[in-house]
N, C-alpha and C positions, 0 to 999 in steps of 0.2 A: 328568486322564484318567479316563474312566469305567471302572470295573472290573466293573460289573453292567449288565445290559441295562436301558435306560430304558423308560418306557411305550411300548407298541407304536406309539402315534401318532407318536412321534419316530423310529421305525425305527432306533434305535441298536443297536449290536452289543456284546456283552460283550468286554472285553479290548481295546477300541479307544480311541483318544484323540480326544476331541471338544473339547478346549480351543481357545479362539479365538486363542491367541497362538502357534500352531504356525508355524514359518518354515522354508522350504527353497528353495534356488535350484536352477535347472536349466541345463544347458549350460555354455558358456564362462564361467568365474568372473571374468574380467577383460577389460576393453576399454580401448583407448587411443584418444583422439581429439586432433586438433590443428586449429587454424584459422590462417589466414594473413590478415593485415590489410594492405591497401594504402591509402595516403593521400598526396595531393599538394595543395599549397597555394601560392597566389601572391597578393600584395597590394602595392598601391602607393598613395601619398598624393599628392593634387594640391592645391596652394594656388591656388585659382581666382582669388581677390582677396585683398587684405590682411586682409579680415575673414571670408573663407569658405574652409574646407578640406574636401575630400572624401576619403574613404577607400573604396577599392574592392578587393574580393578575390573569389577563387573557390577552392573546395575540392572535391576529388573523393576519394571513399573507397569501398572495396569490401571486404566481409568474405567471404572464401572459406570456404564450409562444407565439413566433411569428407564424404567419399563415403559412401554407405549401406553398412552392415555386414551387416544381417540383413533382406534384402528378403523379404517374404512374398508368394509367388506368388498366394495367394488374395486378397491386398489389394494390388494394384499401386501404390496411392497411397503405400505405405510406401517406395517408391523415390524419391519427390519430394525434390528437393534445391534449396533456394533459391539463386538466382544473380542478385542485384539489383545490376546494374552501372551503373545510370543515376543514381547518387547524387551529383549536382552540387549544391553548396551555395554560392550567391552570398552575398556580404557587401557591404553598403553603409553608410556612415556619413557624417555631416556635422557640422561645428561652425561656428556663425555668431556673430560679435560683433555683436549687434543694434544697439547704440547707438554703437559705435565708440570707447568710452572704456574698454573692458575690464571693465566692471562688470555687463553683462547678456549672457548667452550663451544660445543655443538650440542644443541638440544632439539628434541622433537617430541611430538605427541599425536595421538589419534584417539578419537572417541566417537561412539555411535549414540545419538541422542534422540529422544522422542518428545513430541509435543502433545498438548491437550486440545480437545475440541471445546471451544468456549460455549458459555451458556446460551448466548443469543442463537447460535446455530441449533443447539439442542432443543430449545423451547419451540423454535419454528418447526422442527421435524416432529415434535410431539403434538402440536395443536393444529398445524396447517395440513390437515389430511383430507380436506374437501368435504368434511361433514359440516352441516349447518350449525352444530353445537360448538364449533370452534372458529367460526368465520367472523370477520369484521369487514365492513363495506365502507369505502371512502368515496365512491361515486356510483351512480346507477346508470348503466348504458341503456338508452331507450331504443337503440337501433335493433332491428331484427337479427337473430342469429339462427344457426341450424337447430338449436335446441328450442328457441322461442321465436318462431317465425313472425309472430305478431309483435315482437319486441317485449322487453320487460316493462312492468308497470313503472311509471315515473315515480320518483321519490315524493313522498307526501309532504304537505306543508306542516310545519311544527304547530302543535305538539304531537301530531300523528306520527306513527312509525310503520315500517314495513313489517308484514306478518312473517315473511321468510326472506332469506337471501335471494338475490337475483339468480336465475338459472344460468348455467354455462359460464360462470365467471370465476368460480372458486379456484384459487391457486393452491398447489399441493407441493409439499417438500417431503422427500424421503431419502433415506440412506441407501447408497448402492449396496447390493449384497456383497458381503465380505469386506466392507469398509474398514480401513486401517488408520491408525493414528499417524500423524506426520512423523517422518524419520529424517534425520540429518546426519550425514557423515562430515566430521570436521577434523582437520589436522594442520600441523605446521612443522616447519624445520627452520631452526634459527642458528646462525653462526655469529658469535660475538667475540670481539677482541678489545682488550684494554690497550689503548694507544698512548695514554699518558696517565699520570696519577689521578685516580678516580674518574677517568674519562673513557667511555666505551663507545664503540661503533658496532653496528650489527646489521645483518641482512637476513630477511625472513621470507619464506614462501608460505602462504596460507591458502587453504582450499576449504570449500564447503559445498557438498552435494546434497540437495534435498530431494526427497521423493514422498509420494503419498500426501502431498499438500492439498488442501481443500479447494474445490471449485464447484460451480453449479451449472448444470446443463439441462435445458428444456428437452424432455423426452416425448412430449406430446406433439410431435411433428412427424410427418411423413418425409422421407428423403426428398430433396428438391428435384423437381422435374422440369422446371422452367429455367430460363436464362435472363438475367438482368443486364442491361447495357446502359452505361451512363457516359455521355460524351463530355470531356473536360474542355471547357471553353477557354480558360485562361489560367494564369498562375504557373507554378513550377513545373507541372506536368501537362501543360496545355497541348491539345491535339491528340492526347491519348484517349483510349476507350477503357473504361473500368467495366470489366465483364465478370459476372459472378453467378453461381447457381441461385435460382430463385424458388422459393417455396410457394407452391400453388395449392388451391383447394381448401379444405377444412381440416381441422385437427382429427387425428385418428379417434380420439375419445372426446366427442363433442360435449360431454357432460361437464367438462372442466376446462379451465384456462391453462396457464402454465403448469406443467407437472415437472418441477425441478428436481433432478436427481443430484443429491449431494455426493460428489465423487472425490476420490482421493488420487487424482490423476495428474496433478501439477508437479513438475520436476524443475529444479533450479540448479544452476552451476555458478560458483564464484571462485575466482582465482585472484591472488593479490601478491605483489612484491612490496615489501615494506623495508625502507632504509631508515635507520635511527642513529642518532648521536646524542648521548646523554652524559652529563657530568654532575656528580654530587658536589655539594657546596665545598669548594676548595679555593682558598685565597680570595674569598669574597665573590666568587663566580659560580653560578649553578645554571644549567640549561637542560632542557629536554626538547628534542626536535625529531620529527618524523615526516617522511614522505611516503605516500601509498599510491601505487599504480594498480588499478583493479579493473575487473570486468565481471559483470553479473548478467546472467541470462535466465530465462524461464519460458514456459509454455502456458502461462496462466491466463492469457488473454487480457481482458479489461480488468480482471480482478486477480492479481498475482498473490495477494495475501488476504485471505478471507477473514474478516472480523464481523461480518453481518451477512444475512441472507438477502440477495438482491431480488428484485421483482422480475428479472429477465435473465436469459442465458448469458453467461460470462463470455461466451465465444461468439464471434461474428457468424460463423457457420457451425452449429452444434455437431455436424457430421464431419468436420474437418479440424480436429484439434491440432494437427501438425501445422496448419497454417498460422498458428499463434506463436510459433517459436520465434523469439526475438530477444532483444536486450530487455533487461528488467527495469521497472521504474526506479529501482534502488541502485541502478548503475551510476556511480559517480566516479569517473575515470581517474581523476587526480585529487589528492587531498594533502595539504601541507599544514602542519601545526607546529608551532614553536613557542616555548615559554622560557623566559630568562629571569634570573634574579641576580642583581649586581649590587653589592654593598661597597660603597666608596670608602677606601682607606689608603690614601696615597702616602706611602712611606717617605717619599721625597719631601713631604711637607712637615716632617717631624720637628724641624727647626724653625718653622714659620707658624707661629701660634695663631695669627689672624687667618691665614689661608686654611690652616687645618680646621679651625672652628667653622669656617664657611663651607668648605668642600667635603670634608670627611663626615661620615655618619649617615649618609643618605642611602636609601634602598630604592633602586629603580627596577620595576618588574613589568615588562610588557608581555602580552600574549598575542600571537598572530595566528589567524585562521584563514586559509584560502582553500576552497574546494570547488570542484565542478558543479554546475547547476543541475538540479533534478531533471530527469527525463520526463517527457510526456508524449502522448499519442495524438496524432491528427485525427479529428473526427468530422462528421458531417452533421447537418441539422436532422432532427427527428422527423424525417419526411417519408410519407407513405407513397410508394410507387405503384400501388395496386391498380390505379386507374389506367396505367400503361402496360404493366407486365402481367396483370391478371389478379383476380381476387386471391388474397393470401389468408392464412389462418391466424396471423398475429400481427400484421402490419409491419412497419419499419422498412428500411431500405431494401432488404432482401426477403421480406415476408416472414422472418422468424422473430422479429422484434428483439434481436440480440444486440450485441455491442454496436455502437454507432461508428466504429472505427472506419476510417477511410482506407479500405483494404488494398489499395494500390501500393501502399507503403507499409512496411512492417510496424509492429507495435514499438512505441517509444523511440521513434526515429529522430526526435528533436530533443534538445535540452535547453533549459533556461540559462540566463547569464550566470557566471560564477558568483559564488558568495565569498565576500572578503570583508573581514572586520578585524580591528585591532583594539585591544583593551590595554590600559596602562595604569599602574599604581606607583606613586612616588610618596615616600615617607621619610621622616627624619626623627630620630630618637635623641632625647636630651636626658642626661642624668642629673636629677635634682639632688639626690644624695644616694648613699649606698644601696638602699632598698626601695628607692622610688625613681621611676622613670616616666617620662612624658613622651608620647609619640604623636606627631602631627602628620596627617596623611591626606592625600588627594587621590581619588580614583576616578578614572574616566572609562566609559564603556562606549564602543564604537566611536573612538575619538576623532576619526576622519568624517564622521556623520554620513557614511555611505548608505544609500538606500538599497535594500536587498529585494530582489524580485522573488517572491515566494509562490506565485501562481501566474499563469498566462492564459490568454484566450486560445483554446485548443481547437476551435472550429476552423477547419481549413477550407472547406467547400460548402456551399449552399446549393441544395438540389432544387430543381423546379421542373415542371412538365410543360413542354412547349407544343403548340398546335400549329405553328406557322411562324411568319416573320413579324408578327405583331403581338401585343399583349405583354404580360409581365415576364414572359420567358420567350423572347423573340429570336430564338436560335434555330428554329425548325420544328420538326415533329419528333417527339421522344423525350427522354429524361436527360437533363443537362446539369452540369455543375459549374458554378462560378466561384472564383476565389474570393474568400472573405478577407478584406484588407486589414481587419483587426487581428488576424491570425498571428500568434506569437507576441502580441503586445501585452504588457503587464495588466493583470486583473486584480492582483493583491500585492501590496508592498509591505515588506518587513513583518508580515503576519500579525502585526499588532501586539505581539508578546515576545517572541523569541529574538527578533532583530529590531530593537527599538531605535529611536533617534538617539543622537549623542546625549549621554547623561554624565554629569560630573557631580561627585559628592565629596564633601570635605568632612574630616573627622578629627577628633582629638581623643586619645586614649591614655589614661593614667594607670600605671602599673605600680603596685606596692606589695 
C-alpha cells in the first residue's frame, strides 16, 4: 500500500492502498444451485439371420438448469435459462459373420450423444450478472474511465473496505438465447480376422463430430474499425507484417466490462484409423497391440473444451470465429501401444532338470507406449498497442483483450516432443506344496528413465513499441515483434505425477 503520494501523473493519494491483490466481495456471500437430470433409454437386439445381428436403441435426456438468481434489469439477457428438451440420441449397431466360419467379422455402430454443462459455468451465469450483490473485486483500477472520469477511489487500507464495487468494471456472463447442450456424433466400422489360433487382426475407422460445444465471446465490443500492423523483426516469419482488425473507442455499454456470452458454437471433427493385433493366452504367449493414426480439428480458439469461465474472449477476434478453425489441442497424430505377457515353458528342457528349474516358470510382461506430443499454440506477450493504434475498449494486442494467439499462424501449429515410455514386470512362481505357491516379482516403470516434456514455453514473439533507432525497441516507428529464444523449450518435465522418473519395486507374494 502506498503511504506517500505517487507522481502526479498517476493521480494516487497518500494513505491509500494501490496494491493489485486487493480482494473484496459484495452482496450475498453464498449461493446454492442444483440441477436435475432426466434420462430414459431403450434397446433391443434382432438376430436378422444366423450371420447378422442388429442392435437398435434410443436415449432421451434433459438437464434442467437452475432458475436465475440475480437478473440484471439493465441486461435482460442475464435471465436466459437454457431448456434443451429435444435431446434424442439414436443408437444402431450391427455384427456380420462375413464368411460364415466365424473367423471374419464386420461390425459397426453409430450413436448420438449429449453432454452436460458443468456447475462452474452454471454458477458464473447465475451470479455474474453485473449487479453489485454478486460481485467480487480482485483489484481496483484507479485510472479514469468513461464511466468514472475522475477514476475510481483507491482501495482503502485494512481494515477499511469499499462501500460499493468500482464502477464500469463488472464482468457479466449470460447464456446465448436458444443455448443447447453439447452434441456428439460417434461411430465406427471394424473388420476383424482370425489369422491363427486365438490370434486376431483388425482394422477400424472411427469418427466423432461434435457440435454445440461451449465457448465464451465478449459481446460488449463494437466491430473493429482500426487496423493493427506488427512488423516481425526475426524468427521463423521474419520480414512479414502481421495485420489484423483493431478495436477502437469505448465499449458500447460503458457501465460494464466484459459481457461474455456463453455460446454453443464450437464444432469438432475427429477421424482415426486403428490397426490392432491381439492374441489370447495360448502356449504361454499373450499380446495386445494397436496403432492409431488420427486427426482432430475444431474452431474453439484458445479454449476448445470449456471447464471454466474465462475472464476474456476465447477468440482472438470475437467477430471472426471462422479464423479459429485449426487443429485441436487434442490432436495426437500417432499412437502405438503394446502389451505382452510371456510365460517361459521350454519343452526342449524337459530332460534337463537344472535348466528347467532355472529357465522355466518365469513371466515377462512389458508395456510399450509411444505417441505424438501434445499440440500448442504460439502466443505473444500481453502487450497493449493502444499507444500506437489508438485507445481501445479492453487493451490487448488487438484492443479486444482476447486470446494472445500469434494470429499469423493457425491455432495449435506446433507440437511437443513425443511421449515414450516402457514398463516391465518380471516374476517367478515357486510351488512349495500343492496348495501353496510363492511368487517373487520385480516391476519397473519408465525403465529407460526417459524424461517426458509435458509443457513448453509457448510465447513465440515479444511485442514492443518503437519510436526510432534507439531505446528498448530500436527498430523504427511502430509496433514490432522479436522472436523469443525460449519458444518451444520445456517448461514442465514429466508433470510430476503421470510420468515419473524410473521406479523399481520388488515384491513377494504368498498364495495358499
